[in-house]
N, C-alpha and C positions, 0 to 999 in steps of 0.2 A: 841768739838762738842757742839752745842747749847743745853742747858738744857730745859726741858719742864717746864711749869708753874705748881705750886702746884696743886695736885689733877687731873692732866691731865692723869696720869697713874693709872689704876685700876687693881688690881690683885685679882684673885680667882682661887683656885686650881692650876693647871699647866698652867693657862691662864693669859695673860697680855693684857690689852686693852689700846691703846694710843688714847685717845679721840680727841686730836688735829690732829694727823696724819690720823685718821680713820683706824687704823690697829689693827688686832687681832693676837696675837702670842701664840703658844702652845709650852712650853718649849723653848722659844726663837726663834722658827721658825714661819715665817709668814704663816697664814692661809688665803687662798683665800676666799674672802668674798664680797658679793654684798652690795650695799649701803643701801637698805631698811632693810635687816636683821641686819646690823650694827646699824642703827638708833633705831631699836627695842631694841637691846642689850643695847645701851647707855641709853635709857630711863629707862629700867628696873634697870640698875645699879645706877641710880639716887635715887631709892627708894628700896633698897634691903630689902627683907622680907615683903614688903607691896604690896597690890593689885594695879596693874596698869590696869585700865579698857580698854575695847576695844574702847570705845568712846574717851578716852584720847589718845590712840595710833592712832586712826583715825585722830584726830585733829593735832597730831604731824607729821604724815607721809603724810597726804593728806589734803591740805588746803581746805577751804569751797568751793572755786570755781573750785575744781578739780572733774571731773566726771570719776569715776572708780568703778569697782566692788570691793568695800571695803572688804567685807567678804572674797572673794576669794584671794585678794591681801594680806591681813593680815595673813590668814591661810598659804599661800605660804611662806611669810616672816618668820613666826614662824617655819615652817618645815625646811627651809634652815638654820635658826639659830641653831636649834637642831642638824642638820646634821654636822654643823661646830664644835659644841661642843661635838659631840659624845653622845648626850643626847637622851632620849626617852620620849614620852608622857606618857607611861604606868608606867615607873619607873624613874621619873625625878630626876636628881641630881642638875640641874641648873634652868630650866624653868618649873614651875608648871602651869598647866591649871586649872583655877577656873571656872567651868562650867557656861556658859552664862554670865559671868561677865568680866573675863580678865585673867591676868597672874601675877605670882609672882616669883621673883628671890630668890632661896633658899640658895645658897652657901654663906659662909662668904666672905665679900669683904674687901680688904685692899686698902686704898687710900694713895698714897705717891708720891712726886715728884720723877722723875726718876733720880737716882744717878748713876754715873759711878764709881763703887766700885769694887775693886779687890776681887773676890770671890776665896778663895784658892781651887785649884783643888784637887780631890781625889788622893790618892796614885796611881801611874801608875799600870795598870793591864794588864797582858798579856793574850791574848785570842787565841783560836785555829784557825788554818788556814782553810780558805775555798778553795776548789779546784777551779781552773780557770773555771771548768765546772759548778760550782754552783753559783758563785757570779760574776756580771759584774764589770769590772774595767774601769774607765773613759778613753776615747780615746783622749780627748784633753789633753795633757800633763800637765794639771793643777794639781799640787800636792794636796793631801788631808792632812791637817795638824793635828798634835797632840802631846801627852805628853811624858816625858822622865825621865830616871833614871840615876844618875851619876855613872860612873865607876871610877876605879883607886883611891879608898879610899876617894872620896869626896861626896859619895851618901848622907850621913845623912845631911850635911849642905845644900846641894842643895834642898832636900825635905823640910827642915825647912824653907828655904828662900821662896819657892813657897807657903808655907802655911801662910806666914806673911807679904806679900808684901803690900806696902802702897796703898792708894786709887789712882786711875788713873784719872788725870784731864788734859790730854794733848788735844791739838786742832787737830781735824780731819776735813778734808773737802774733798768733792767728786770732782774729776776732770773730769770724763767722765760720759756720760749719755746714754750708750748703753742699748737698751731694752732687755727684755728676749729673749733668743734664738739667740741673736747676741752678744756674749760675747767678751769682751776685752781679747785677747789671751795672750798678754804680754805688759808690760809697764815699762818704766825706766825714772827716773828723771835725767836731765843733771847735769854735775859736778858742775855748778854754781847755780843749783836749779831753774833756770828760765824757763826751757823748759821741756815738757813731750813728749817723743816719745812712741807711742803705736801702736799696730797692732790688727786688727780684720779681719773678713772675707773679708771686702772691700779693705784692703791693709794696708799700713804703713802711719802714720800721725804724724805731729809735731804740738804741741799746746803750746801757750804761757801761762804759769801758771797764771800770773797776770791778764790777760785779757780774756782768753779763746779762743783767735783767733787761728784758726786751718787751716793747709794746708796739702795736701797730699805730701808725699815724693815720688818722681818719681823713680819707679823701672820697669824693663821690665814686661810686662803683664804675662809672663810665670812664674814669681817668686811669690810664695805665702809665705808671711812672718809669722812665728809662734813664733819668739823670738827676742828680741832686747836688746842691751846693748851699753852704750856710750863709745867712745874713750875719753881720758882725754882732748883732744883739744876742746870738746864741739861743734864741727861742723860735726863730723862723728859718725856713729853708726855701730856696728857689728850686723848683722842680720842673723838669721837662716831662710833659704828659701828652698822650694822644687819647682821643675819645672814641676812635674807631680805626680799624686796620687801614681804611682808605683815607683817613684824615691826616692833615699836616700836624706836626708837633706844635705845642703852645707852652708858654712860660707862666708859672703860677707862684704866688707867694702863699706858703702854707705854714701854719703854726704847728710845731711839734707837740704842743700840749692841748690841742683841740681847737675847734672853730672852723668855719667854712673857709676854703682857700679863695684867694682873689686872683683873677686872671690879669696878667700884666701885658702879654703880647701874643698875638697869633703868629703862626709861621715862624717860630723861634725855638731854639734848642741849645743845650749845653751852655747855659748861662753861668756867669761868674759875677758875684757882687764885690764891689770895691771895698777895701778894708775900712774906709771911712763911711761906708753904707750909703753913699749918695748916688752911685752909678752902677749900671749893669752892662756888661758886654755879653753878646750872645751870637750864635751862628744862625744864618738864614739861607734858605735856598736848597735846590736839589743837588744830588751828587754830580760833580763836574762843573758846578756853577755856584759854589757856596760863597758866602760873604760874611764878614764880621760887622756887626752893628753895635751901636751904643744907645742906651736910653737912660733916663732918670730911674731911680729905684722904684718909683710909683708907676712906671711904664710910659711916661710922657717923653716927648721930644726925641723920638727914635730917629737915628740917622746912620747911614752907612759909613764905615771907616775904611774897610779894605775889601778887595775881592774883584775878580774879573773872570770871564769865561775860561773854564779849564781848572779853576782853583778848587781845592778841597782843604778844609781846615780840621785837623785832628783835635785840637784843644786850644783854649784861650784862657789867660789868667791875668790878674792885675798885679802891678808892682806894689811893694809894701807902702809906698807913699801915695798910692791911688792916682798917679799921674800918667803912668805908662802901662802898656799891655805886652805880655809875651805870648807867643803863639807858635804852633807847629803847622806849617803850610805844605801841602803836597800838590804838585803840578805834574800832569802826565807829560813826559818828554818822548817824542817819537823814537822808538827803538830801544827803550829801556824796559826791563822786566818790572821794576817797581817805580812808582812815581818819584820824581825828584822832590825831595822833602827838605825843608829849611826851618831852622829855629830863628824866629825874628822878634824884634822889639820895636814897638811903634809908640809915638807920642800923638794921641788922637787930637789934642788941641792944636798942635803945629803941623799935623798931617805929614810927619816925617817917620820913615821906617828904615831900620837897619837890620841886616841879616848877620847872625853870629856864626852859624855853621850850617852846612848843607850836605846832604847825601841822599841817595835813593834808598838807603836803609834806615833813615830816621823817621820814626812815627811815634804817635802816642802822647803820653802826658807831659806836661810841663808845669812845674811848681816854682814859685818865686818866694824864697824864704826871707825872713825879717833881716838876716845878716847880709842880704844881697846875693846869695847863691841861687843860681838857676839849676833846678834839678830836672833831669831828662832821662829818657830810657835809651840804652845803648845795646845793640844786638851782639850776640856772641858769634864768633866765626864758625863755619862748618867744622864738624858735623852737628853742632848745636845751634844751627841757624834759626830754629824756632823758639829759642830762649832769648831773654834779654834781661838786663839788670840796670839799676838806677845809678846814675853818676851825678855829681854836683860840680859846678864851676862858678866862680865868683866874677861878676861883671859889674861895670858901672851902669847907671840908670838907662843909658841909651845903647849900651853894648859896644862902645868904642874901645874899651880896654878890659883886659882879663888879668886877674891877679892870681898868682900861684898856679898849681897844677890841678887838673881834674881829679876828683876824689871818688873812688868807687864806694857806693853805699850798700849795695847788696851783691850777693854772689851765690847763685843757685839756679835750679831749673825753672821752667815756665816763663811766660811773658809777663813783664811787670807793666801794668796799665792802670789808668784811672787814678792818679795820685791827688792827694790834698794834704794840707799842712795846718797845724794849729797856729794861732796868732803869734805865739812866742817863739815859733820855729822849733819846738822841742819834740813834737809828735808828728811824724810823717806817716800818712796812711796810703796804702797802694793795694791794687788788686793783683793777684797772681792768677793768670789764666793759662789753661792748657787745653788742647784739643786739636784734632786734625781729621780731614776727610779719610774715610776708609772705604774699600771696595766691598760691596755686597752683591750677591747673586740671588735672583728670585725666579721662580718658575711662572711662566705665563699660562694661566688656566684657560680652559674652554670658555668662550664668551668674553675673553679679554681681561679677566681679573688676574691678580697676582697672588702667588703663595707667599708665605712668610720669608722675607729675605734672610739669608745666612751670610755671615761675614767670611770673605775670602782672604783679604790681606790681614795678617796678624801683627804687622809691624805698627809701631805707634807714630810713624811719620806720615807725611801727606801722600796719599795714594789716590790716583784718579784714573778711571777706566775710559778707554777711547775706542776699542775695537774688540772683535772676536776673531779667532782663527777660522778659516773657511769651513772646517768640519764642526764648528759650533761647540767644541769641547774645551777651549781655553780662552781666557780673557787676556787682552793686551792692555797694559796700563803703565802709567808713569809713577815714579816714586822718588822721593828725596831721601830715602833711608840711608844712602851712602854719602850724603852731603849735597851733591848736585842731583838734579832730576835725571833719572835714567829710565830706560824702557825695559819692562819685564813681561814675561808670559807665564800664566799659571792656569793649570787645569782646574776645573771646578771641583774635582775630587782630590786635588793635590794640596799638601800642607805648606809648601814653600815654593816661591816662584823661581823661574830661570831668568837670568840676565840676558837680554838681547842686545842692548846698546848701552855702553858705559862711557867712560871718559871724564874729563874735568870740566866739561861745559854742560849747561842746562839744555835739555831737549824739551820741546814743547809739542804736545800732541803725538798721536801715533795712529794713523789711518792706513788702511790697506789700499793698494792699487786695484784696478778693476778685476784682474784675474786672481787676486789674493795671494800673489807670490812674493810681494815686497811690502815693506812698511815705509810709508812716507811720514817724515817728521821735520820740524823746524829746529835748527841748531843756532843758538845765539853766540855771537863772538865773545871772546874773553875781554876783560877790561883793558888789556894791553894791546889788543889787536888794532892796527891802524885802519883796517877795513871794517866799517861799522855795519855792513850789510848782514842781514839774516840769511842763512843758507837753508834751502829746501833740500833735504837729503833723502836717499832711498837705501834700504838695506834688505837683503833677502830674508824672508821670514824663517827660512831654515838655517840662517846664520851665514856670516860672510863679512866682507869689507864694505862699509858704507861708501856711497858715491854721491857726489853733489849733482843735483838736477839743475838748480839755478841759484842765484844769490841776488837779493835786492833789499833796499831799505824799506822797512814798513810792512813786511810780511806778517800776517796776523793769524791766518787759519788756512787749512787745506783739507779737502774731502774729495773722494772719487765715488762714482757709481759702481755697481757690480756688473760683471760681464753677463750678457754680451755687450752692454753699453761700454763705451770707452771714455765717457765724459769725466774729466777732473776739473775742479774749480779751486782757485785760491783767492784770498782777499788780501789787499794791502791798503794802507791808509794813504790818502792824499792830504793836502792841507786842510780841507774842509769836509772830508768824508771818506767813504770806503769805495774802492774800485774792485770789481770782481772780474777775474780773468779765467778763461778756459786755458788749459795747458797740457802739454805732452809730458807724462810722468817719467819719461826716459830722457828725451832730448831737451825738455824745458821750454819748447816753443810756446809763446803766449799769444792770446787774442782777447781783447776786452769784450766782456759780455754785457755788463751794466755797471752803473755806479750810483751810490747813495750820497747825496750832498747833505751832510750833517756834521758839524764840528764835534758832536758827541759820538763819534764813530766807535769809541771804545765801549759803548753801551749795547752794541748790536750783537746778536747771536744768530747764526744761520746754519742750515743743514741742507744737504743735497739728497734728493730722493734716490732710492736704490736703482731705478731705471734711468737716472740722469736727466729726467724731463723737467723737473721742477725744483726751484730753490725756495725754501721756506725761511722767512726772516722775521725776527721779533726784536723789540727794543726793551731793555730793562728800565724799570723805574723804581726808585726807592719807595715812593708812596705807591700804594696799591691801585694803580689805574686799571681800567678795564682791559682784560686780556685780548689782544689782537695779534693775529699772525698773517703776514703777507705772503702770498704764493706767486712767485715770478716764473713764468715759463722760460726755460733755457733756450729753446729754439725759436722764440718769438711768439707773441700772442698777448692776450689781455691779462693783466694782473688782477687778482682778486684778493679779498680779505676775509679771513675767518674770525668771527667774534665768538668768544667763549663765555658769555654771560651765564651765571653771575660771578664767575671766577675772575680774578684780577692778578696783575703783576706777573706776567710771564717772565721767567728768569732763564730757563733753558729749554731747548727743543731739539729733538732728533726724530727722524723718520722711523716708523715701525718697519719690520723686515719685509712685509708684503707691499709697502708703499701706499697703503690705503688709509693710513691714519698716522698720527704723530704722538710721540711721547712728550708730554709738556709738563714742566714743573711750574706751577702757579700757586696762588693762595686762595683759600676759601673765603667766603664773605666774612668769616670771623677771624681771618688772619692766619689760619693753620696752613703750613706748607703742605702741598698736595701734589702727587703725581697723577696726571690725567692722561687718558687715551682719548684723543680728539680726532674724529673722522673728518674727511674733507668737506663735509656739509656743516660742520660746526657742532655736531652731536658730541657731547662731553660725557665721559665716564670716569669718575674718580676711582683709582685703584689702590692708592696708598696715601695715608695721611700721617704726618709726623708733627706732633705738638711739642716735643721736647728736643729734638735734634734738627740740625740743618739738613735739608734734603736737596740733593743735586740732580744732575742729568741721568737719563737712563739710556743705555746702549743695547739694542736688541741683538741676539745671536742671529746668524744668517737663516737658521731654520725656524726662527720665530718662537722657539720654545722657552727661552730664558731672556732676561735682561740683566745687565750689569749696571749697577748704579752706585753712587757714593752717598754716604751719610756721615755727618760729623757731629760727634758728641762734644760736650764742652764742660769744663769745670772752672769756676771762678770764685775766689773767696777774698775777704779783706784781711790784710795784715798790717800791723803797726810796727814802725821802726822808731826806736827811742835812743836817746843818748848819742846822737850823731852830730 
């Protein structure tokens, strides 16, 4: 990767400024920033601790022949700069105003050329599990990468190796230039390293690596490609495609030089062809019950290799000798925030499997190089927990022995996902993905429609809305902008939020008690706590010391009705389902209300009506099955079901403020993510459609005039690593 000239990188606090690229990053994540505020920042950084006058800024930003309202323009630029830095004029940490004179940069500044140096990650930490009802999970099957711990007696050496890896100075170059919200979904380098096959929303493409010349690969219009892998002949690719939003994925053999594709298998995806071209391994099944299968390269003799209920597989790959497979497997463990993930090696012929390393933070790609190195993605420690980088470790064919120390291959921001390698092991391709949910606010119009959402949270980290203040003026949301998830409050006309609950532990959810005086939330234990129970906490909305309401294993969600109702409900998982309990939000006294027997408890989403009379319940499906919502009377009575035809795939639900309808995120018949308003008779009104970004849940203000919702944009492009 090209290095910056000396002094082009300036660091202060958690921020880094690339003066040549015109970029500001916070903890490694890019902060969206306009040109004039950046120019102001660059000028202030030239003279830290010294006065920079308004006249000097005028001359720098606006040449003498420019006619503009200078005072208004400069004031606006300073305001946007402070917003980007999370600074304030009243209590400045970075930019100080010197009345009627100018500005001064306060923080210590470090100037150094940008080095690509291997920073040793912290020891892997296991965190508590978020219920599927509390945290969104990406719908693009792009894995989110991160750290690992060795099993089978090799843990200590693995940790030591990751702490002492040498500096990284390999050559990276970008191969695709897809813009934000049009991500590269999958990419693979050809066996000879000369071609790139990649898929995005527009279709499947072939690019010459050396020249950038690009051509579409002809496929039927009905097939939408989400994953690609090369056959060893270098002229055919194995693609995962779907023919409709409600259809299951299938595997096809397609020529990159033309001709009709041949279907190899139904209900199969993310396939990998063996280096000798004789076999294919692929994934089959729904989320939570995925399996690894093997078949001949012509699609015959398909058989299951691995998988049991609760399993998910992020990736699968063949060994160089075509005899073994490597895979990343994720299994939900009760009480953990992320699934327990493992990197394993299996011998399909002997039905033997060995696990190399395991952690709740290991996800994403695995590549098996010709020289025996397994390449995987390892997450960075907080506050860069959304970034990951590629590492390599050399193992024997069955993973019984590791040679040498792990070697860092990349060092930079974004998640490294979707890797592949050329046959000679000299060209490693990977996707760099970035994106996070952000809080938006939209006005509810007369008749139930929505105005244009405007962004509330300006930070680039994950931000998720859960409640409003009783006066309907501020949104209460969680964010990991400080590393761990904390609770914040922000007025809809405020530029920066106020911290309500901090600390070193992740909080989950943020719902109000019935009279709106306190916030209820779940607090996960730290990895070193002997007590593995999740705590249900309460804290005054006006500020104060949090207090524990109760502590139990398996708590997953909590909601309360609004006064005069006093109903509060929590859910916790049992061995084979979800148990719903009414509880006292002060004393913690519980009473079972109902239970759902289903081992896929983590796929359920539920919400309590404002008057506390009805619990609405839906189950997520990766395939777009017909949208159905169950309504369960809290005080007893007959359950009924709302059908939302022709909409499919309910993902999130929340009651409207008046309790007469539900805000539902589902999918249109064409697969577009859509926010619906659904009344209790099943009458559906689409109010917001999002074809480019992920669309999440909607939380209504108590007065019913606004909703807070989350949307997630994403960027993904293919990069090539050489000479490693």
